[in-house]
C-alpha positions as CSV (number, residue, x, y, z in Angstrom):
1,L,132.1,89.8,72.6
2,E,130.1,92.2,70.7
3,I,128.3,93.2,73.5
4,G,131.3,93.5,76.0
5,M,133.2,95.9,73.6
6,Q,130.4,98.2,73.1
7,L,129.8,98.2,76.8
8,V,133.5,99.3,77.7
9,Q,132.8,102.5,76.1
10,K,129.3,103.2,78.4
11,P,127.6,104.3,75.4
12,E,123.9,105.7,76.4
13,I,122.8,103.6,73.0
14,I,123.9,100.4,72.1
15,M,123.3,99.1,68.5
16,L,123.3,94.9,68.2
17,D,122.6,93.1,64.9
18,E,121.3,89.8,65.4
19,P,122.8,89.4,69.0
20,A,121.6,85.8,69.1
21,A,122.8,84.6,66.0
22,G,124.2,81.2,65.7
23,M,123.5,80.3,69.4
24,G,121.6,77.3,71.1
25,K,118.9,77.8,73.3
26,P,121.2,78.0,76.6
27,E,123.4,80.6,74.9
28,T,120.4,82.6,73.4
29,F,118.6,82.6,76.7
30,K,121.7,84.0,78.8
31,T,122.1,86.4,76.2
32,G,118.6,87.5,76.5
33,E,119.6,87.6,80.5
34,I,122.5,89.7,79.9
35,L,120.7,92.4,77.4
36,K,117.8,92.6,80.1
37,E,120.7,93.7,82.9
38,I,122.2,95.9,80.1
39,K,118.6,97.5,79.2
40,K,118.7,98.8,82.5
41,D,121.2,101.6,82.1
42,H,121.4,101.7,78.1
43,I,118.8,102.0,75.2
44,L,119.2,98.7,73.1
45,V,118.0,98.7,69.8
46,F,118.9,95.6,67.6
47,S,117.7,93.2,64.7
48,T,116.7,89.8,65.8
49,H,114.5,87.0,63.9
50,I,113.8,85.6,67.0
51,L,110.7,86.6,68.3
52,Q,110.8,85.2,72.0
53,L,113.7,87.8,72.1
54,A,111.8,90.7,70.9
55,T,109.0,89.7,73.3
56,D,111.0,89.6,76.4
57,L,113.2,92.9,75.8
58,C,111.5,95.1,73.8
59,D,109.1,98.2,74.8
60,E,108.8,99.0,70.7
61,L,108.8,97.0,67.9
62,V,109.3,98.1,64.2
63,I,109.3,95.3,61.4
64,L,111.4,96.0,58.2
65,K,109.4,94.8,55.2
66,N,109.7,95.2,51.8
67,G,112.2,98.4,52.5
68,K,109.8,100.0,55.0
69,L,109.6,100.2,58.6
70,T,106.4,99.8,60.3
71,L,105.6,100.4,63.8
72,I,103.5,98.0,65.8
73,D,101.2,98.6,68.4
74,N,102.3,97.6,72.3
75,S,99.2,95.8,72.5
76,V,100.5,93.3,69.7
77,L,103.7,93.1,71.8
78,K,102.3,91.9,74.3
79,S,99.7,89.8,73.4
80,S,99.7,85.8,74.2
81,N,99.4,85.6,69.9
82,F,102.2,88.3,69.4
83,E,104.1,85.6,67.0
84,E,100.8,84.8,65.2
85,R,100.1,88.7,64.8
86,I,103.7,89.2,63.6
87,I,103.6,86.5,61.2
88,E,100.2,87.8,59.7
89,T,101.7,91.5,59.2
90,L,104.9,90.3,57.4
91,K,102.1,88.1,54.8
92,E,100.0,91.4,54.0
93,E,100.9,92.8,51.0
């Protein structure tokens, strides 16, 4: 519903907070597919705890940790061990 409401106005940038929160796997997959289509014509900025959604949709990734934003190198985003590297980044002091 949130996504549909934003699309009516045809904004250049769409901001979403946890677009797949509370959904099961089939719904999360469908939401990801919808966001892939929307991404073709819009800039998406969203927060998520679902790392697979991040790898599927993001061109750039920023992590919020202890009130600070950290840009993650694109090579990490596209690596086969993405989740492990993100978890390690979050564990670092």
